[in-house]
Backbone as CSV, one residue per row, in Angstrom:
resi,resn,N_x,N_y,N_z,CA_x,CA_y,CA_z,C_x,C_y,C_z
1,MET,-24.460,11.855,-2.589,-23.554,10.760,-3.001,-24.476,9.721,-3.706
2,GLN,-24.077,9.390,-4.796,-24.773,8.275,-5.531,-24.831,7.082,-4.722
3,GLN,-26.007,6.323,-4.765,-26.228,4.915,-3.820,-25.113,4.164,-4.052
4,THR,-24.729,3.780,-5.312,-23.687,2.658,-5.311,-22.330,3.094,-4.754
5,VAL,-22.068,4.408,-4.994,-20.755,4.790,-4.332,-20.860,4.889,-2.808
6,LEU,-22.034,5.233,-2.149,-22.417,5.157,-0.788,-22.301,3.756,-0.355
7,GLN,-22.818,2.800,-0.897,-22.731,1.433,-0.506,-21.249,0.763,-0.636
8,PHE,-20.490,1.236,-1.680,-19.139,0.892,-1.589,-18.306,1.499,-0.524
9,VAL,-18.539,2.712,-0.178,-17.947,3.489,0.803,-18.100,2.776,2.158
10,GLU,-19.457,2.487,2.456,-19.592,1.741,3.787,-19.235,0.336,3.623
11,ARG,-19.176,-0.320,2.639,-18.550,-1.465,2.746,-17.067,-1.547,2.988
12,MET,-16.458,-0.576,2.318,-14.919,-0.344,2.642,-14.692,0.006,4.170
13,ALA,-15.652,0.760,4.890,-15.491,1.233,6.078,-15.494,0.052,6.969
14,LEU,-16.412,-0.803,6.778,-16.605,-2.156,7.550,-15.293,-3.216,7.437
15,ILE,-14.860,-3.254,6.131,-13.760,-4.010,6.010,-12.403,-3.551,6.792
16,CYS,-12.224,-2.069,6.608,-11.224,-1.475,7.256,-11.393,-1.582,8.630
17,GLU,-12.590,-1.413,9.238,-12.756,-1.607,10.715,-12.362,-2.956,10.985
18,LYS,-12.553,-4.150,10.230,-12.227,-5.598,10.546,-10.693,-5.531,10.676
19,GLU,-10.017,-4.695,9.828,-8.505,-4.744,9.956,-7.900,-3.860,10.941
20,GLY,-8.842,-3.326,11.875,-8.366,-2.515,12.987,-8.189,-0.990,12.826
21,MET,-8.773,-0.497,11.677,-8.542,0.867,11.619,-10.238,1.468,11.849
22,PRO,-10.257,2.691,12.059,-11.599,3.376,12.189,-12.263,3.321,11.001
23,ARG,-13.723,3.459,11.071,-14.585,3.074,10.066,-14.337,4.322,9.008
24,ILE,-14.120,5.641,9.640,-13.893,6.701,8.732,-12.666,6.618,7.840
25,ALA,-11.697,5.797,8.222,-10.641,5.415,7.521,-10.976,4.818,6.332
26,GLY,-11.669,3.780,6.378,-12.169,3.021,5.433,-13.299,3.932,4.455
27,ARG,-14.006,4.741,4.941,-14.840,5.615,4.213,-14.067,6.517,3.314
28,ILE,-12.813,7.173,3.934,-12.056,8.112,3.238,-11.470,7.138,2.016
29,PHE,-10.891,6.251,2.294,-10.189,5.419,1.219,-11.221,4.877,0.174
30,GLY,-12.312,4.426,0.600,-13.347,4.081,-0.365,-13.806,5.189,-1.228
31,TYR,-14.236,6.347,-0.783,-14.543,7.413,-1.393,-13.484,7.908,-2.463
32,LEU,-12.273,8.020,-1.983,-11.101,8.387,-2.972,-11.052,7.193,-3.952
33,LEU,-10.974,6.038,-3.684,-10.894,5.020,-4.554,-12.096,5.067,-5.704
34,ALA,-13.172,5.444,-5.277,-14.292,5.398,-6.301,-14.459,6.782,-7.212
35,SER,-13.287,7.593,-6.870,-13.513,8.895,-7.652,-11.923,9.149,-8.214
36,ASP,-11.985,9.749,-9.158,-10.699,10.181,-10.026,-10.087,11.602,-9.502
37,GLN,-10.979,12.033,-8.498,-10.753,13.466,-8.260,-9.688,13.598,-7.010
38,THR,-9.364,14.856,-6.667,-8.528,15.345,-5.690,-9.412,15.972,-4.496
39,TYR,-9.401,15.587,-3.322,-10.360,16.446,-2.344,-9.661,16.943,-1.227
40,SER,-10.001,18.178,-0.784,-9.530,18.858,0.357,-10.116,17.993,1.584
41,LEU,-9.525,18.360,2.773,-10.145,17.664,3.884,-11.506,18.211,4.324
42,GLU,-11.787,19.494,3.870,-13.030,20.042,4.221,-14.142,19.346,3.260
43,GLU,-13.757,19.208,1.878,-14.707,18.473,1.048,-14.782,16.941,1.464
44,LEU,-13.747,16.322,1.930,-13.833,15.007,2.422,-15.007,14.888,3.680
45,ALA,-14.632,15.930,4.396,-15.438,15.978,5.668,-16.928,16.137,5.505
46,GLU,-17.138,17.117,4.439,-18.544,17.461,3.909,-19.230,16.057,3.577
47,HIS,-18.650,15.535,2.389,-19.213,14.593,1.694,-19.362,13.211,2.574
48,LEU,-18.341,12.942,3.526,-18.499,11.891,4.319,-19.191,12.278,5.634
49,GLN,-19.656,13.336,5.664,-20.474,13.685,7.023,-19.665,13.354,8.385
50,ALA,-18.289,13.693,8.326,-17.414,13.614,9.306,-16.855,14.826,9.857
51,SER,-16.113,15.101,11.103,-15.471,16.151,11.483,-14.319,16.172,10.631
52,LYS,-13.843,17.492,10.399,-12.616,17.679,9.876,-11.126,17.081,10.499
53,ALA,-11.394,17.129,11.785,-10.390,16.539,12.786,-10.289,15.016,12.562
54,SER,-11.419,14.428,12.439,-11.274,12.956,12.190,-10.855,12.805,10.914
55,VAL,-11.145,13.420,9.916,-10.823,13.170,8.537,-9.452,13.529,8.323
56,SER,-8.908,14.489,8.981,-7.513,14.805,8.963,-6.430,13.782,9.551
57,THR,-7.130,13.302,10.946,-6.176,12.183,11.678,-6.209,10.882,10.751
58,ASN,-7.245,10.510,10.229,-7.398,9.225,9.430,-6.820,9.406,8.010
59,ALA,-6.823,10.632,7.562,-6.118,10.618,6.129,-4.638,10.480,6.346
60,ARG,-4.183,11.216,7.491,-2.548,11.047,7.765,-2.275,9.648,7.946
61,MET,-3.339,8.699,8.626,-2.923,7.388,8.843,-3.043,6.527,7.642
62,LEU,-3.806,6.794,6.819,-3.845,6.230,5.366,-2.759,6.580,4.442
63,GLU,-2.466,7.787,4.668,-1.145,8.300,3.924,0.105,7.461,4.495
64,GLN,0.267,7.177,5.611,1.295,6.353,6.217,1.312,5.077,5.760
65,PHE,0.050,4.426,5.757,-0.087,3.020,5.124,0.128,2.936,3.607
66,GLY,0.182,4.040,2.971,0.446,4.076,1.640,-0.739,3.909,0.668
67,MET,-1.903,4.145,1.290,-3.266,4.028,0.590,-3.517,5.288,0.028
68,ILE,-3.233,6.419,0.330,-3.550,7.731,-0.272,-2.453,8.590,-0.263
69,GLN,-2.340,9.499,-0.921,-1.296,10.585,-0.856,-1.818,12.052,-0.805
70,ARG,-1.064,12.748,-0.211,-1.402,14.129,0.035,-0.840,14.912,-0.974
71,VAL,-1.466,15.745,-1.688,-0.815,16.596,-2.790,-1.197,18.097,-2.638
72,SER,-0.372,18.848,-3.064,-0.792,20.284,-2.967,-1.303,20.873,-4.297
73,VAL,-2.039,21.939,-4.285,-2.510,22.652,-5.258,-1.919,23.943,-5.304
74,LEU,-1.210,24.406,-6.444,-0.649,25.775,-6.584,-1.658,27.029,-6.071
75,GLY,-1.131,27.709,-5.180,-2.054,28.752,-4.806,-3.001,28.519,-3.758
76,ASP,-3.032,27.359,-3.259,-3.840,26.751,-2.036,-3.120,26.341,-1.053
77,ARG,-3.205,26.719,0.355,-2.573,26.239,1.475,-3.093,25.044,1.938
78,ARG,-4.195,24.754,1.511,-4.847,23.529,2.148,-4.160,22.111,1.447
79,ASP,-4.239,21.217,2.343,-4.002,19.807,1.936,-5.045,19.199,1.181
80,PHE,-4.736,18.332,0.016,-5.762,17.566,-0.658,-5.147,16.243,-0.836
81,TYR,-6.178,15.286,-0.971,-5.851,13.798,-0.903,-6.301,13.303,-2.039
82,ARG,-5.671,12.222,-2.494,-6.082,11.155,-3.695,-5.708,9.768,-3.296
83,VAL,-6.169,9.080,-4.111,-5.585,7.539,-3.928,-4.204,7.613,-4.761
84,GLU,-3.333,6.827,-4.018,-1.875,6.662,-4.618,-2.096,6.073,-6.055
85,ASP,-1.327,6.455,-7.027,-1.219,5.773,-8.452,-1.453,4.349,-8.280
86,ASP,-0.564,3.527,-7.419,-0.648,2.108,-7.245,-0.607,1.862,-5.828
87,PRO,-1.879,2.005,-5.286,-1.792,1.988,-3.892,-1.598,0.272,-3.419
88,TRP,-1.813,-0.448,-4.227,-1.373,-1.896,-3.660,0.014,-2.331,-3.660
89,GLU,0.743,-1.793,-4.692,2.238,-1.936,-4.400,2.671,-1.153,-3.094
90,ARG,2.110,0.091,-3.023,2.623,0.850,-2.076,2.240,0.230,-0.598
91,MET,1.193,-0.253,-0.589,0.681,-0.843,0.797,1.518,-2.060,1.082
92,LEU,1.950,-2.798,0.065,2.708,-4.055,0.370,4.183,-3.628,0.587
93,ARG,4.760,-2.491,0.013,5.926,-2.013,0.536,6.005,-1.486,1.913
94,VAL,4.885,-1.075,2.361,4.846,-0.478,3.695,4.643,-1.607,4.650
95,ALA,4.005,-2.761,4.189,3.812,-3.895,5.080,5.075,-4.663,5.184
96,GLN,5.818,-4.752,4.051,7.282,-5.259,3.853,8.088,-4.702,4.833
97,SER,8.030,-3.327,5.035,8.962,-2.642,5.627,8.736,-3.039,7.420
98,ARG,7.450,-3.228,7.774,7.115,-3.550,9.104,7.519,-5.080,9.179
99,TRP,7.298,-5.934,8.249,7.816,-7.255,8.513,9.358,-7.398,8.647
100,ARG,10.117,-6.434,7.850,11.615,-6.505,8.000,11.876,-6.029,9.429
101,ASP,11.224,-5.004,9.986,11.700,-4.601,11.216,11.248,-5.752,12.322
102,MET,10.267,-6.450,12.258,9.771,-7.688,12.932,10.790,-8.685,12.818
103,ALA,11.342,-8.986,11.724,12.266,-10.154,11.380,13.566,-9.906,12.102
104,ASN,14.021,-8.638,11.919,15.204,-8.072,12.593,15.187,-8.178,14.119
105,ALA,13.931,-7.776,14.522,13.708,-7.829,16.098,13.773,-9.343,16.581
106,PHE,13.242,-10.170,15.831,13.311,-11.636,16.061,14.673,-12.161,15.933
107,ALA,15.280,-11.563,15.046,16.781,-12.112,14.753,17.755,-11.834,16.045
108,ASP,17.500,-10.436,16.541,18.272,-9.929,17.497,17.713,-10.795,18.868
109,ALA,16.541,-11.009,19.096,16.141,-11.664,20.325,16.608,-13.077,20.261
110,ARG,16.378,-13.755,19.064,16.831,-15.233,19.046,18.150,-15.433,19.686
111,GLU,19.058,-14.578,19.417,20.482,-14.740,19.798,20.615,-14.508,21.378
112,ARG,19.709,-13.788,21.988,19.880,-13.398,23.335,18.873,-13.998,24.364
113,LEU,17.957,-14.632,23.888,16.910,-15.193,24.865,17.561,-16.438,25.517
114,PRO,17.238,-16.466,26.934,17.781,-17.531,27.604,17.021,-18.682,27.574
115,ASP,15.767,-18.687,27.331,14.825,-19.889,27.239,15.077,-20.780,25.893
116,PRO,15.427,-21.816,25.779,15.499,-22.627,24.363,14.395,-22.710,23.682
117,ALA,13.105,-22.779,24.264,11.754,-22.874,23.616,11.372,-21.451,23.181
118,GLY,11.648,-20.391,23.943,11.558,-19.141,23.435,12.327,-18.819,22.161
119,ARG,13.602,-19.176,22.095,14.387,-19.113,20.955,13.878,-19.763,19.704
120,VAL,13.419,-21.038,20.024,12.681,-21.705,18.803,11.412,-20.983,18.246
121,ARG,10.671,-20.477,19.118,9.457,-19.753,18.737,9.755,-18.525,17.887
122,VAL,10.817,-17.743,18.584,11.180,-16.491,17.835,11.938,-16.846,16.558
123,ALA,12.580,-17.990,16.449,13.238,-18.192,15.210,12.095,-18.488,14.221
124,GLU,11.278,-19.305,14.474,9.913,-19.460,13.598,9.336,-18.320,13.263
125,ALA,9.226,-17.401,14.134,8.554,-16.114,13.705,9.511,-15.305,12.675
126,GLU,10.831,-15.408,12.899,11.703,-14.692,12.011,11.572,-15.378,10.650
127,ARG,11.534,-16.679,10.529,11.543,-17.312,9.376,10.242,-16.923,8.626
128,PHE,9.297,-16.927,9.303,7.812,-16.581,8.710,7.924,-15.289,8.113
129,HIS,8.533,-14.338,9.080,8.547,-12.780,8.439,9.334,-12.680,7.227
130,ARG,10.447,-13.576,7.124,11.412,-13.599,5.897,10.554,-13.984,4.699
131,LEU,9.953,-15.147,4.992,9.154,-15.748,3.879,8.320,-14.554,3.220
132,LEU,7.511,-14.076,4.237,6.430,-12.925,3.855,7.146,-11.789,2.912
133,ILE,8.411,-11.482,3.278,9.020,-10.424,2.520,9.435,-10.948,1.141
134,THR,9.986,-12.163,1.217,10.315,-12.575,-0.156,9.010,-12.923,-1.122
135,ASP,8.068,-13.443,-0.521,6.840,-13.883,-1.327,6.105,-12.621,-1.726
136,CYS,6.390,-11.496,-0.913,5.724,-10.155,-1.437,6.580,-9.782,-2.568
137,ASP,7.919,-9.927,-2.648,8.691,-9.284,-3.798,8.120,-10.179,-5.140
138,ALA,7.799,-11.480,-4.906,7.427,-12.218,-6.033,6.048,-11.794,-6.409
139,LEU,5.073,-11.534,-5.252,3.675,-10.920,-5.710,3.989,-9.687,-6.450
140,ILE,4.702,-8.685,-6.042,4.754,-7.283,-6.696,5.198,-7.641,-8.286
141,ASP,6.400,-8.542,-8.295,6.610,-8.712,-9.672,5.619,-9.379,-10.573
142,ARG,4.802,-10.290,-9.946,3.637,-10.859,-10.805,2.760,-9.704,-11.107
143,TRP,2.541,-8.808,-10.235,1.633,-7.592,-10.334,2.098,-6.762,-11.511
144,HIS,3.272,-6.434,-11.462,3.879,-5.677,-12.452,3.693,-6.424,-13.817
145,ALA,3.945,-7.635,-14.059,3.761,-8.212,-15.323,2.369,-8.288,-15.739
146,LEU,1.473,-8.389,-14.646,0.036,-8.416,-15.020,-0.295,-7.121,-15.780
147,LEU,0.152,-5.989,-14.828,-0.063,-4.480,-15.583,0.393,-4.188,-16.859
148,ALA,1.717,-4.782,-17.052,2.194,-4.608,-18.456,1.421,-5.548,-19.426
149,ALA,0.907,-6.746,-19.142,0.188,-7.263,-20.161,-1.188,-6.745,-20.527
150,GLU,-1.755,-6.056,-19.430,-3.121,-5.510,-19.623,-2.832,-4.183,-20.428
151,ALA,-1.617,-3.513,-20.266,-1.212,-2.211,-20.810,-1.152,-2.769,-22.484
152,ARG,-0.663,-3.915,-22.867,-0.733,-4.317,-24.309,-2.021,-4.563,-24.627
153,THR,-2.869,-5.305,-23.913,-4.363,-5.347,-24.450,-5.224,-4.929,-23.351
154,PRO,-5.451,-3.595,-23.599,-6.331,-2.839,-22.710,-7.949,-3.437,-22.714
155,THR,-8.328,-3.357,-21.488,-9.793,-3.878,-21.565,-10.559,-2.739,-20.621
156,GLU,-11.801,-2.663,-20.847,-12.727,-1.849,-20.062,-12.569,-2.046,-18.514
157,THR,-12.851,-3.274,-18.241,-12.780,-3.713,-16.748,-11.938,-5.023,-16.787
158,ALA,-10.769,-4.756,-15.925,-9.932,-6.015,-15.962,-10.521,-6.913,-14.741
159,GLY,-10.336,-8.136,-14.937,-10.473,-9.329,-14.208,-9.478,-9.568,-13.262
160,PRO,-9.566,-10.800,-12.641,-8.794,-11.068,-11.448,-7.330,-11.348,-11.922
161,GLY,-6.998,-11.784,-13.286,-5.844,-11.848,-13.837,-5.000,-12.969,-13.101
162,VAL,-5.557,-13.818,-12.604,-4.848,-15.108,-11.915,-4.708,-16.163,-12.709
Protein backbone atom coordinates (compact mmCIF):
# COMPACT_ATOMS: atom_id res chain seq x y z
CA MET A 1 0.00 0.00 0.00
CA GLN A 2 1.34 3.43 -0.93
CA GLN A 3 2.64 5.45 2.05
CA THR A 4 0.19 8.34 1.58
CA VAL A 5 -2.74 5.91 1.36
CA LEU A 6 -1.51 4.04 4.43
CA GLN A 7 -1.24 7.28 6.42
CA PHE A 8 -4.74 8.32 5.36
CA VAL A 9 -6.18 4.88 6.22
CA GLU A 10 -4.59 4.97 9.68
CA ARG A 11 -5.79 8.51 10.28
CA MET A 12 -9.34 7.46 9.39
CA ALA A 13 -8.96 4.49 11.76
CA LEU A 14 -8.15 6.82 14.65
CA ILE A 15 -10.95 9.25 13.78
CA CYS A 16 -13.53 6.48 13.58
CA GLU A 17 -12.24 5.05 16.85
CA LYS A 18 -12.90 8.44 18.49
CA GLU A 19 -16.47 8.14 17.16
CA GLY A 20 -16.89 4.82 18.98
CA MET A 21 -16.22 2.50 16.06
CA PRO A 22 -13.50 -0.14 15.86
CA ARG A 23 -10.29 0.99 14.19
CA ILE A 24 -10.75 -1.61 11.45
CA ALA A 25 -14.02 0.12 10.47
CA GLY A 26 -12.10 3.34 9.92
CA ARG A 27 -9.43 1.48 7.97
CA ILE A 28 -12.04 -0.10 5.70
CA PHE A 29 -13.76 3.24 5.11
CA GLY A 30 -10.48 5.08 4.52
CA TYR A 31 -9.19 2.41 2.16
CA LEU A 32 -12.38 2.36 0.10
CA LEU A 33 -12.60 6.16 0.11
CA ALA A 34 -9.05 6.45 -1.24
CA SER A 35 -9.80 4.08 -4.12
CA ASP A 36 -12.29 4.02 -6.96
CA GLN A 37 -12.34 0.22 -6.95
CA THR A 38 -14.67 -2.41 -5.57
CA TYR A 39 -13.09 -4.97 -3.23
CA SER A 40 -14.14 -8.38 -1.93
CA LEU A 41 -13.94 -9.13 1.77
CA GLU A 42 -10.91 -11.31 1.09
CA GLU A 43 -9.13 -8.49 -0.73
CA LEU A 44 -9.91 -5.99 2.01
CA ALA A 45 -8.68 -8.41 4.68
CA GLU A 46 -5.45 -8.98 2.77
CA HIS A 47 -4.79 -5.30 2.01
CA LEU A 48 -5.62 -4.18 5.55
CA GLN A 49 -3.91 -7.17 7.22
CA ALA A 50 -7.04 -8.05 9.18
CA SER A 51 -9.12 -11.16 9.60
CA LYS A 52 -11.90 -11.76 7.11
CA ALA A 53 -14.37 -12.11 10.01
CA SER A 54 -13.45 -8.69 11.39
CA VAL A 55 -13.64 -7.09 7.95
CA SER A 56 -17.02 -8.74 7.33
CA THR A 57 -18.48 -7.58 10.66
CA ASN A 58 -17.24 -4.02 10.26
CA ALA A 59 -18.18 -3.77 6.59
CA ARG A 60 -21.77 -4.65 7.55
CA MET A 61 -21.69 -1.96 10.25
CA LEU A 62 -20.37 0.65 7.79
CA GLU A 63 -23.06 -0.41 5.33
CA GLN A 64 -25.73 0.19 8.00
CA PHE A 65 -24.29 3.65 8.67
CA GLY A 66 -24.55 4.45 4.96
CA MET A 67 -20.80 4.85 4.53
CA ILE A 68 -20.17 1.96 2.13
CA GLN A 69 -22.32 -0.25 -0.01
CA ARG A 70 -22.30 -3.94 -0.79
CA VAL A 71 -22.41 -4.77 -4.48
CA SER A 72 -22.56 -7.98 -6.45
CA VAL A 73 -20.47 -9.00 -9.40
CA LEU A 74 -22.11 -11.12 -12.07
CA GLY A 75 -20.91 -14.71 -11.82
CA ASP A 76 -19.30 -14.25 -8.40
CA ARG A 77 -21.04 -15.27 -5.17
CA ARG A 78 -18.80 -13.18 -2.94
CA ASP A 79 -19.76 -9.82 -1.45
CA PHE A 80 -17.92 -6.78 -2.74
CA TYR A 81 -17.78 -3.33 -1.18
CA ARG A 82 -17.22 0.23 -2.31
CA VAL A 83 -17.89 3.70 -0.97
CA GLU A 84 -21.43 4.96 -1.47
CA ASP A 85 -21.84 7.39 -4.38
CA ASP A 86 -22.64 10.16 -1.89
CA PRO A 87 -21.72 8.75 1.52
CA TRP A 88 -22.10 12.15 3.17
CA GLU A 89 -25.80 12.54 2.40
CA ARG A 90 -26.44 8.87 3.15
CA MET A 91 -24.71 9.14 6.54
CA LEU A 92 -26.77 12.23 7.37
CA ARG A 93 -29.99 10.47 6.37
CA VAL A 94 -29.11 7.50 8.59
CA ALA A 95 -28.36 9.89 11.48
CA GLN A 96 -31.62 11.74 10.82
CA SER A 97 -33.52 8.49 11.14
CA ARG A 98 -31.91 7.87 14.54
CA TRP A 99 -32.65 11.46 15.63
CA ARG A 100 -36.27 11.05 14.55
CA ASP A 101 -36.58 7.86 16.62
CA MET A 102 -35.07 9.70 19.60
CA ALA A 103 -37.39 12.70 19.18
CA ASN A 104 -40.42 10.42 19.01
CA ALA A 105 -39.29 8.54 22.13
CA PHE A 106 -38.81 11.85 23.95
CA ALA A 107 -42.26 13.05 22.83
CA ASP A 108 -43.90 9.87 24.11
CA ALA A 109 -42.05 10.05 27.43
CA ARG A 110 -42.74 13.77 27.88
CA GLU A 111 -46.46 13.09 28.08
CA ARG A 112 -46.11 10.22 30.54
CA LEU A 113 -43.31 11.11 32.94
CA PRO A 114 -44.53 11.87 36.48
CA ASP A 115 -41.65 14.21 37.45
CA PRO A 116 -42.10 17.81 36.11
CA ALA A 117 -38.31 18.37 35.97
CA GLY A 118 -37.93 15.14 34.00
CA ARG A 119 -40.63 16.28 31.57
CA VAL A 120 -38.75 19.57 31.04
CA ARG A 121 -35.44 17.79 30.33
CA VAL A 122 -37.11 15.34 27.96
CA ALA A 123 -38.95 18.20 26.18
CA GLU A 124 -35.60 19.98 25.68
CA ALA A 125 -34.09 16.80 24.28
CA GLU A 126 -37.03 16.46 21.89
CA ARG A 127 -36.70 20.08 20.70
CA PHE A 128 -32.96 19.64 20.20
CA HIS A 129 -33.42 16.49 18.10
CA ARG A 130 -36.19 18.10 16.01
CA LEU A 131 -33.81 21.02 15.38
CA LEU A 132 -31.10 18.57 14.28
CA ILE A 133 -33.51 16.97 11.81
CA THR A 134 -34.58 20.32 10.34
CA ASP A 135 -31.07 21.73 10.13
CA CYS A 136 -29.85 18.51 8.56
CA ASP A 137 -32.40 18.93 5.76
CA ALA A 138 -31.09 22.46 5.17
CA LEU A 139 -27.50 21.19 5.16
CA ILE A 140 -28.33 18.52 2.59
CA ASP A 141 -30.03 21.16 0.41
CA ARG A 142 -26.89 23.32 0.62
CA TRP A 143 -24.76 20.27 -0.22
CA HIS A 144 -26.86 19.57 -3.34
CA ALA A 145 -26.58 23.22 -4.41
CA LEU A 146 -22.80 23.10 -3.95
CA LEU A 147 -22.54 19.90 -6.00
CA ALA A 148 -24.71 21.41 -8.73
CA ALA A 149 -22.56 24.56 -8.84
CA GLU A 150 -19.38 22.49 -9.03
CA ALA A 151 -20.87 20.40 -11.84
CA ARG A 152 -21.35 23.61 -13.83
CA THR A 153 -17.75 24.72 -13.15
CA PRO A 154 -15.70 21.55 -12.61
CA THR A 155 -12.37 21.78 -10.82
CA GLU A 156 -9.65 19.22 -10.23
CA THR A 157 -9.81 19.54 -6.45
CA ALA A 158 -12.81 21.11 -4.82
CA GLY A 159 -12.36 23.36 -1.82
CA PRO A 160 -14.54 23.59 1.24
CA GLY A 161 -17.27 25.48 -0.64
CA VAL A 162 -18.48 27.37 2.39
